[in-house]
ChimeraX commands (.cxc) that place a marker at each C-alpha (Angstrom):
marker #1 position -42.17,6.94,79.14 radius 0.5
marker #1 position -42.04,10.70,79.78 radius 0.5
marker #1 position -42.86,12.11,83.21 radius 0.5
marker #1 position -45.89,13.95,81.81 radius 0.5
marker #1 position -47.32,10.78,80.25 radius 0.5
marker #1 position -46.79,8.89,83.49 radius 0.5
marker #1 position -48.53,11.61,85.50 radius 0.5
marker #1 position -51.50,11.55,83.13 radius 0.5
marker #1 position -51.78,7.74,83.29 radius 0.5
marker #1 position -51.53,7.77,87.08 radius 0.5
marker #1 position -54.30,10.36,87.18 radius 0.5
marker #1 position -56.44,8.37,84.74 radius 0.5
marker #1 position -56.10,5.28,86.94 radius 0.5
marker #1 position -57.18,7.27,90.00 radius 0.5
marker #1 position -60.20,8.72,88.24 radius 0.5
marker #1 position -61.29,5.34,86.86 radius 0.5
marker #1 position -60.91,3.71,90.28 radius 0.5
marker #1 position -63.05,6.45,91.88 radius 0.5
marker #1 position -65.70,7.08,89.22 radius 0.5
marker #1 position -65.48,4.31,86.66 radius 0.5
marker #1 position -64.59,4.54,82.99 radius 0.5
marker #1 position -67.81,6.29,82.08 radius 0.5
marker #1 position -66.97,9.00,84.60 radius 0.5
marker #1 position -63.64,9.73,82.92 radius 0.5
marker #1 position -63.78,13.01,81.04 radius 0.5
marker #1 position -60.74,14.56,79.42 radius 0.5
marker #1 position -61.43,17.90,81.12 radius 0.5
marker #1 position -61.63,16.27,84.56 radius 0.5
marker #1 position -58.53,14.22,83.86 radius 0.5
marker #1 position -56.63,17.36,82.88 radius 0.5
marker #1 position -57.60,18.93,86.21 radius 0.5
marker #1 position -56.61,15.78,88.11 radius 0.5
marker #1 position -53.24,15.56,86.35 radius 0.5
marker #1 position -52.74,19.35,86.40 radius 0.5
marker #1 position -52.07,19.49,82.67 radius 0.5
marker #1 position -53.89,20.95,79.67 radius 0.5
marker #1 position -56.42,18.97,77.66 radius 0.5
marker #1 position -54.26,19.68,74.61 radius 0.5
marker #1 position -51.37,17.79,76.20 radius 0.5
marker #1 position -53.58,14.75,76.80 radius 0.5
marker #1 position -54.68,14.71,73.16 radius 0.5
marker #1 position -51.07,15.23,72.08 radius 0.5
marker #1 position -49.88,12.15,73.95 radius 0.5
marker #1 position -52.86,9.81,73.45 radius 0.5
marker #1 position -54.73,11.02,70.36 radius 0.5
marker #1 position -58.26,10.39,71.60 radius 0.5
marker #1 position -60.17,8.85,74.48 radius 0.5
marker #1 position -59.83,5.32,73.06 radius 0.5
marker #1 position -56.06,5.75,72.88 radius 0.5
marker #1 position -56.03,6.99,76.45 radius 0.5
marker #1 position -58.01,3.93,77.58 radius 0.5
marker #1 position -55.63,1.54,75.82 radius 0.5
marker #1 position -52.54,3.12,77.34 radius 0.5
marker #1 position -54.17,3.26,80.80 radius 0.5
marker #1 position -54.88,-0.46,80.60 radius 0.5
marker #1 position -51.24,-1.10,79.67 radius 0.5
marker #1 position -50.11,1.11,82.55 radius 0.5
marker #1 position -52.31,-0.76,85.04 radius 0.5
marker #1 position -51.01,-4.14,83.82 radius 0.5
marker #1 position -47.38,-3.04,84.05 radius 0.5
marker #1 position -47.87,-1.58,87.52 radius 0.5
marker #1 position -49.49,-4.83,88.70 radius 0.5
marker #1 position -46.46,-6.77,87.44 radius 0.5
marker #1 position -44.22,-4.65,89.66 radius 0.5
marker #1 position -46.16,-4.97,92.91 radius 0.5
marker #1 position -46.83,-8.69,92.42 radius 0.5
marker #1 position -43.15,-9.57,91.93 radius 0.5
marker #1 position -42.46,-12.38,94.46 radius 0.5
marker #1 position -39.35,-12.66,96.57 radius 0.5
marker #1 position -39.04,-16.34,95.60 radius 0.5
marker #1 position -37.29,-17.00,92.28 radius 0.5
marker #1 position -39.37,-18.83,89.65 radius 0.5
marker #1 position -36.31,-20.98,88.94 radius 0.5
marker #1 position -35.73,-22.15,92.50 radius 0.5
marker #1 position -39.40,-22.69,93.47 radius 0.5
marker #1 position -41.96,-22.01,90.71 radius 0.5
marker #1 position -44.87,-23.21,92.84 radius 0.5
marker #1 position -44.08,-20.80,95.70 radius 0.5
marker #1 position -43.41,-18.04,93.16 radius 0.5
marker #1 position -46.87,-18.54,91.66 radius 0.5
marker #1 position -48.63,-18.60,95.03 radius 0.5
marker #1 position -46.86,-15.43,96.17 radius 0.5
marker #1 position -47.61,-13.69,92.87 radius 0.5
marker #1 position -51.34,-14.42,93.22 radius 0.5
marker #1 position -51.49,-13.46,96.89 radius 0.5
marker #1 position -49.75,-10.16,96.18 radius 0.5
marker #1 position -52.78,-9.20,94.09 radius 0.5
marker #1 position -54.63,-8.97,97.42 radius 0.5
marker #1 position -52.84,-6.32,99.48 radius 0.5
marker #1 position -54.22,-3.59,101.70 radius 0.5
marker #1 position -52.07,-0.96,100.01 radius 0.5
marker #1 position -53.45,2.18,98.29 radius 0.5
marker #1 position -51.74,1.51,94.96 radius 0.5
marker #1 position -52.92,-2.11,94.85 radius 0.5
marker #1 position -56.50,-1.22,95.75 radius 0.5
marker #1 position -56.57,1.60,93.22 radius 0.5
marker #1 position -55.06,-0.57,90.51 radius 0.5
marker #1 position -57.42,-3.48,91.19 radius 0.5
marker #1 position -60.48,-1.23,91.22 radius 0.5
marker #1 position -59.47,0.37,87.92 radius 0.5
marker #1 position -58.78,-3.04,86.34 radius 0.5
marker #1 position -62.22,-4.24,87.39 radius 0.5
marker #1 position -63.84,-1.11,85.95 radius 0.5
marker #1 position -62.04,-1.56,82.63 radius 0.5
marker #1 position -63.05,-5.22,82.42 radius 0.5
marker #1 position -66.68,-4.38,83.13 radius 0.5
marker #1 position -66.62,-1.55,80.59 radius 0.5
marker #1 position -65.27,-3.86,77.89 radius 0.5
marker #1 position -68.73,-5.46,77.81 radius 0.5
marker #1 position -70.03,-2.21,76.30 radius 0.5
marker #1 position -66.89,-0.84,74.60 radius 0.5
marker #1 position -65.52,-3.39,72.11 radius 0.5
marker #1 position -62.35,-1.36,71.45 radius 0.5
marker #1 position -61.10,-2.39,74.91 radius 0.5
marker #1 position -61.71,-6.10,74.45 radius 0.5
marker #1 position -58.74,-7.09,72.34 radius 0.5
marker #1 position -56.17,-5.48,74.60 radius 0.5
marker #1 position -57.91,-6.81,77.70 radius 0.5
marker #1 position -57.96,-10.27,76.15 radius 0.5
marker #1 position -54.24,-10.03,75.42 radius 0.5
marker #1 position -53.38,-8.83,78.94 radius 0.5
marker #1 position -55.42,-11.67,80.44 radius 0.5
marker #1 position -53.82,-14.19,78.08 radius 0.5
marker #1 position -50.31,-13.09,79.12 radius 0.5
marker #1 position -51.19,-13.40,82.82 radius 0.5
marker #1 position -52.74,-16.86,82.41 radius 0.5
marker #1 position -49.87,-18.09,80.23 radius 0.5
marker #1 position -47.26,-16.94,82.73 radius 0.5
marker #1 position -49.11,-18.74,85.52 radius 0.5
marker #1 position -49.44,-21.88,83.39 radius 0.5
marker #1 position -45.73,-21.78,82.62 radius 0.5
marker #1 position -44.96,-21.69,86.34 radius 0.5
marker #1 position -47.22,-24.68,86.93 radius 0.5
marker #1 position -45.42,-26.65,84.21 radius 0.5
marker #1 position -42.06,-25.77,85.80 radius 0.5
marker #1 position -43.39,-26.92,89.16 radius 0.5
marker #1 position -44.47,-30.21,87.60 radius 0.5
marker #1 position -40.97,-30.67,86.22 radius 0.5
marker #1 position -39.56,-29.88,89.67 radius 0.5
marker #1 position -41.84,-32.44,91.28 radius 0.5
marker #1 position -43.89,-30.01,93.39 radius 0.5
marker #1 position -47.15,-30.31,91.39 radius 0.5
marker #1 position -48.76,-33.54,90.27 radius 0.5
marker #1 position -48.13,-34.33,86.60 radius 0.5
marker #1 position -51.84,-34.95,85.93 radius 0.5
marker #1 position -52.71,-31.30,86.57 radius 0.5
marker #1 position -53.67,-29.50,83.36 radius 0.5
marker #1 position -51.59,-26.35,83.71 radius 0.5
marker #1 position -53.61,-24.09,81.41 radius 0.5
marker #1 position -56.92,-24.96,83.09 radius 0.5
marker #1 position -55.61,-24.51,86.63 radius 0.5
marker #1 position -53.93,-21.22,85.69 radius 0.5
marker #1 position -57.16,-19.87,84.24 radius 0.5
marker #1 position -59.23,-20.91,87.24 radius 0.5
marker #1 position -56.75,-19.41,89.72 radius 0.5
marker #1 position -56.41,-16.07,87.94 radius 0.5
marker #1 position -60.18,-15.88,87.53 radius 0.5
marker #1 position -60.57,-16.53,91.26 radius 0.5
marker #1 position -58.11,-13.74,92.09 radius 0.5
marker #1 position -60.22,-11.25,90.12 radius 0.5
marker #1 position -63.43,-12.42,91.79 radius 0.5
marker #1 position -61.95,-12.32,95.29 radius 0.5
marker #1 position -60.50,-8.88,94.63 radius 0.5
marker #1 position -63.91,-7.55,93.62 radius 0.5
marker #1 position -65.59,-9.05,96.68 radius 0.5
marker #1 position -62.94,-7.61,98.98 radius 0.5
marker #1 position -62.98,-4.14,97.40 radius 0.5
marker #1 position -66.78,-4.06,97.53 radius 0.5
marker #1 position -66.82,-5.05,101.21 radius 0.5
marker #1 position -68.40,-8.46,100.60 radius 0.5
marker #1 position -65.51,-10.32,102.24 radius 0.5
marker #1 position -62.46,-9.48,104.31 radius 0.5
marker #1 position -58.89,-9.41,103.03 radius 0.5
marker #1 position -57.88,-12.23,105.38 radius 0.5
marker #1 position -60.76,-14.40,104.16 radius 0.5
marker #1 position -59.95,-13.67,100.51 radius 0.5
marker #1 position -56.32,-14.67,101.01 radius 0.5
marker #1 position -57.35,-17.79,102.95 radius 0.5
marker #1 position -59.64,-18.88,100.11 radius 0.5
marker #1 position -56.92,-18.24,97.55 radius 0.5
marker #1 position -54.37,-20.33,99.47 radius 0.5
marker #1 position -56.92,-23.15,99.67 radius 0.5
marker #1 position -57.58,-22.94,95.95 radius 0.5
marker #1 position -53.86,-23.16,95.17 radius 0.5
marker #1 position -53.55,-26.26,97.37 radius 0.5
marker #1 position -56.59,-27.81,95.68 radius 0.5
marker #1 position -55.64,-26.94,92.10 radius 0.5
marker #1 position -51.96,-27.83,92.47 radius 0.5
marker #1 position -51.76,-31.03,94.53 radius 0.5
marker #1 position -48.38,-32.52,95.33 radius 0.5
marker #1 position -47.44,-35.62,93.34 radius 0.5
marker #1 position -49.44,-38.64,94.44 radius 0.5
marker #1 position -52.17,-36.60,96.12 radius 0.5
marker #1 position -55.64,-36.30,94.59 radius 0.5
marker #1 position -56.61,-32.96,93.09 radius 0.5
marker #1 position -60.12,-31.60,92.51 radius 0.5
marker #1 position -62.51,-34.05,90.89 radius 0.5
marker #1 position -63.45,-33.10,87.30 radius 0.5
marker #1 position -66.91,-31.61,86.91 radius 0.5
marker #1 position -69.44,-34.04,85.41 radius 0.5
marker #1 position -70.64,-33.43,81.88 radius 0.5
marker #1 position -74.02,-31.74,81.46 radius 0.5
marker #1 position -75.62,-35.03,80.40 radius 0.5
marker #1 position -74.26,-36.79,83.47 radius 0.5
marker #1 position -75.71,-34.10,85.75 radius 0.5
marker #1 position -79.12,-34.43,84.15 radius 0.5
marker #1 position -79.00,-38.21,84.45 radius 0.5
marker #1 position -78.05,-37.95,88.11 radius 0.5
marker #1 position -80.91,-35.55,88.77 radius 0.5
marker #1 position -83.39,-37.94,87.16 radius 0.5
marker #1 position -82.17,-40.80,89.38 radius 0.5
marker link #1:1,2 radius 0.2
marker link #1:2,3 radius 0.2
marker link #1:3,4 radius 0.2
marker link #1:4,5 radius 0.2
marker link #1:5,6 radius 0.2
marker link #1:6,7 radius 0.2
marker link #1:7,8 radius 0.2
marker link #1:8,9 radius 0.2
marker link #1:9,10 radius 0.2
marker link #1:10,11 radius 0.2
marker link #1:11,12 radius 0.2
marker link #1:12,13 radius 0.2
marker link #1:13,14 radius 0.2
marker link #1:14,15 radius 0.2
marker link #1:15,16 radius 0.2
marker link #1:16,17 radius 0.2
marker link #1:17,18 radius 0.2
marker link #1:18,19 radius 0.2
marker link #1:19,20 radius 0.2
marker link #1:20,21 radius 0.2
marker link #1:21,22 radius 0.2
marker link #1:22,23 radius 0.2
marker link #1:23,24 radius 0.2
marker link #1:24,25 radius 0.2
marker link #1:25,26 radius 0.2
marker link #1:26,27 radius 0.2
marker link #1:27,28 radius 0.2
marker link #1:28,29 radius 0.2
marker link #1:29,30 radius 0.2
marker link #1:30,31 radius 0.2
marker link #1:31,32 radius 0.2
marker link #1:32,33 radius 0.2
marker link #1:33,34 radius 0.2
marker link #1:34,35 radius 0.2
marker link #1:35,36 radius 0.2
marker link #1:36,37 radius 0.2
marker link #1:37,38 radius 0.2
marker link #1:38,39 radius 0.2
marker link #1:39,40 radius 0.2
marker link #1:40,41 radius 0.2
marker link #1:41,42 radius 0.2
marker link #1:42,43 radius 0.2
marker link #1:43,44 radius 0.2
marker link #1:44,45 radius 0.2
marker link #1:45,46 radius 0.2
marker link #1:46,47 radius 0.2
marker link #1:47,48 radius 0.2
marker link #1:48,49 radius 0.2
marker link #1:49,50 radius 0.2
marker link #1:50,51 radius 0.2
marker link #1:51,52 radius 0.2
marker link #1:52,53 radius 0.2
marker link #1:53,54 radius 0.2
marker link #1:54,55 radius 0.2
marker link #1:55,56 radius 0.2
marker link #1:56,57 radius 0.2
marker link #1:57,58 radius 0.2
marker link #1:58,59 radius 0.2
marker link #1:59,60 radius 0.2
marker link #1:60,61 radius 0.2
marker link #1:61,62 radius 0.2
marker link #1:62,63 radius 0.2
marker link #1:63,64 radius 0.2
marker link #1:64,65 radius 0.2
marker link #1:65,66 radius 0.2
marker link #1:66,67 radius 0.2
marker link #1:67,68 radius 0.2
marker link #1:68,69 radius 0.2
marker link #1:69,70 radius 0.2
marker link #1:70,71 radius 0.2
marker link #1:71,72 radius 0.2
marker link #1:72,73 radius 0.2
marker link #1:73,74 radius 0.2
marker link #1:74,75 radius 0.2
marker link #1:75,76 radius 0.2
marker link #1:76,77 radius 0.2
marker link #1:77,78 radius 0.2
marker link #1:78,79 radius 0.2
marker link #1:79,80 radius 0.2
marker link #1:80,81 radius 0.2
marker link #1:81,82 radius 0.2
marker link #1:82,83 radius 0.2
marker link #1:83,84 radius 0.2
marker link #1:84,85 radius 0.2
marker link #1:85,86 radius 0.2
marker link #1:86,87 radius 0.2
marker link #1:87,88 radius 0.2
marker link #1:88,89 radius 0.2
marker link #1:89,90 radius 0.2
marker link #1:90,91 radius 0.2
marker link #1:91,92 radius 0.2
marker link #1:92,93 radius 0.2
marker link #1:93,94 radius 0.2
marker link #1:94,95 radius 0.2
marker link #1:95,96 radius 0.2
marker link #1:96,97 radius 0.2
marker link #1:97,98 radius 0.2
marker link #1:98,99 radius 0.2
marker link #1:99,100 radius 0.2
marker link #1:100,101 radius 0.2
marker link #1:101,102 radius 0.2
marker link #1:102,103 radius 0.2
marker link #1:103,104 radius 0.2
marker link #1:104,105 radius 0.2
marker link #1:105,106 radius 0.2
marker link #1:106,107 radius 0.2
marker link #1:107,108 radius 0.2
marker link #1:108,109 radius 0.2
marker link #1:109,110 radius 0.2
marker link #1:110,111 radius 0.2
marker link #1:111,112 radius 0.2
marker link #1:112,113 radius 0.2
marker link #1:113,114 radius 0.2
marker link #1:114,115 radius 0.2
marker link #1:115,116 radius 0.2
marker link #1:116,117 radius 0.2
marker link #1:117,118 radius 0.2
marker link #1:118,119 radius 0.2
marker link #1:119,120 radius 0.2
marker link #1:120,121 radius 0.2
marker link #1:121,122 radius 0.2
marker link #1:122,123 radius 0.2
marker link #1:123,124 radius 0.2
marker link #1:124,125 radius 0.2
marker link #1:125,126 radius 0.2
marker link #1:126,127 radius 0.2
marker link #1:127,128 radius 0.2
marker link #1:128,129 radius 0.2
marker link #1:129,130 radius 0.2
marker link #1:130,131 radius 0.2
marker link #1:131,132 radius 0.2
marker link #1:132,133 radius 0.2
marker link #1:133,134 radius 0.2
marker link #1:134,135 radius 0.2
marker link #1:135,136 radius 0.2
marker link #1:136,137 radius 0.2
marker link #1:137,138 radius 0.2
marker link #1:138,139 radius 0.2
marker link #1:139,140 radius 0.2
marker link #1:140,141 radius 0.2
marker link #1:141,142 radius 0.2
marker link #1:142,143 radius 0.2
marker link #1:143,144 radius 0.2
marker link #1:144,145 radius 0.2
marker link #1:145,146 radius 0.2
marker link #1:146,147 radius 0.2
marker link #1:147,148 radius 0.2
marker link #1:148,149 radius 0.2
marker link #1:149,150 radius 0.2
marker link #1:150,151 radius 0.2
marker link #1:151,152 radius 0.2
marker link #1:152,153 radius 0.2
marker link #1:153,154 radius 0.2
marker link #1:154,155 radius 0.2
marker link #1:155,156 radius 0.2
marker link #1:156,157 radius 0.2
marker link #1:157,158 radius 0.2
marker link #1:158,159 radius 0.2
marker link #1:159,160 radius 0.2
marker link #1:160,161 radius 0.2
marker link #1:161,162 radius 0.2
marker link #1:162,163 radius 0.2
marker link #1:163,164 radius 0.2
marker link #1:164,165 radius 0.2
marker link #1:165,166 radius 0.2
marker link #1:166,167 radius 0.2
marker link #1:167,168 radius 0.2
marker link #1:168,169 radius 0.2
marker link #1:169,170 radius 0.2
marker link #1:170,171 radius 0.2
marker link #1:171,172 radius 0.2
marker link #1:172,173 radius 0.2
marker link #1:173,174 radius 0.2
marker link #1:174,175 radius 0.2
marker link #1:175,176 radius 0.2
marker link #1:176,177 radius 0.2
marker link #1:177,178 radius 0.2
marker link #1:178,179 radius 0.2
marker link #1:179,180 radius 0.2
marker link #1:180,181 radius 0.2
marker link #1:181,182 radius 0.2
marker link #1:182,183 radius 0.2
marker link #1:183,184 radius 0.2
marker link #1:184,185 radius 0.2
marker link #1:185,186 radius 0.2
marker link #1:186,187 radius 0.2
marker link #1:187,188 radius 0.2
marker link #1:188,189 radius 0.2
marker link #1:189,190 radius 0.2
marker link #1:190,191 radius 0.2
marker link #1:191,192 radius 0.2
marker link #1:192,193 radius 0.2
marker link #1:193,194 radius 0.2
marker link #1:194,195 radius 0.2
marker link #1:195,196 radius 0.2
marker link #1:196,197 radius 0.2
marker link #1:197,198 radius 0.2
marker link #1:198,199 radius 0.2
marker link #1:199,200 radius 0.2
marker link #1:200,201 radius 0.2
marker link #1:201,202 radius 0.2
marker link #1:202,203 radius 0.2
marker link #1:203,204 radius 0.2
marker link #1:204,205 radius 0.2
marker link #1:205,206 radius 0.2
marker link #1:206,207 radius 0.2
marker link #1:207,208 radius 0.2
marker link #1:208,209 radius 0.2
marker link #1:209,210 radius 0.2
marker link #1:210,211 radius 0.2
view
């Protein structure tokens, strides 16, 4: 990626984190990146193209700052836990990236052109986490009865929710990380230890209420 493109994408991420996607105007982005509007259109075609590439940029940057020190081959369970915890860091780049990601996800409700790419980015994240859980099961550090795909989806969903609560001031960073560690322990019990009980079916809940 050229330096100019990178500068523009960095600027777009900053603007989205500060003002939201709806507050992103090409003219304001040009001023933020200190480039011409013509250069933005040259590199990204239109606003939709800019949004798609910004989402890719945010995903790739998150992969870099969430790279654990533990190898996924030597300890996949610890690798997964570190990867998730690194999403919650009191660092400017992490906070900016997380805020922009949340804005893009919220905007996808109203802008369908973002949904497919967002769905793909989420799918890759969940699949990578599920793969680590399966490796941990093979290594004997996660109970074999855990359904990897379900636990991976719940844990990544929790990370997004905790990030939003922390960034909005609804909880502290320490509390968010504490809750995440507890969720990992609950979702990924060691062999022979009980995990979370499955939720009752809707009919069972109604029957229980009637009793």
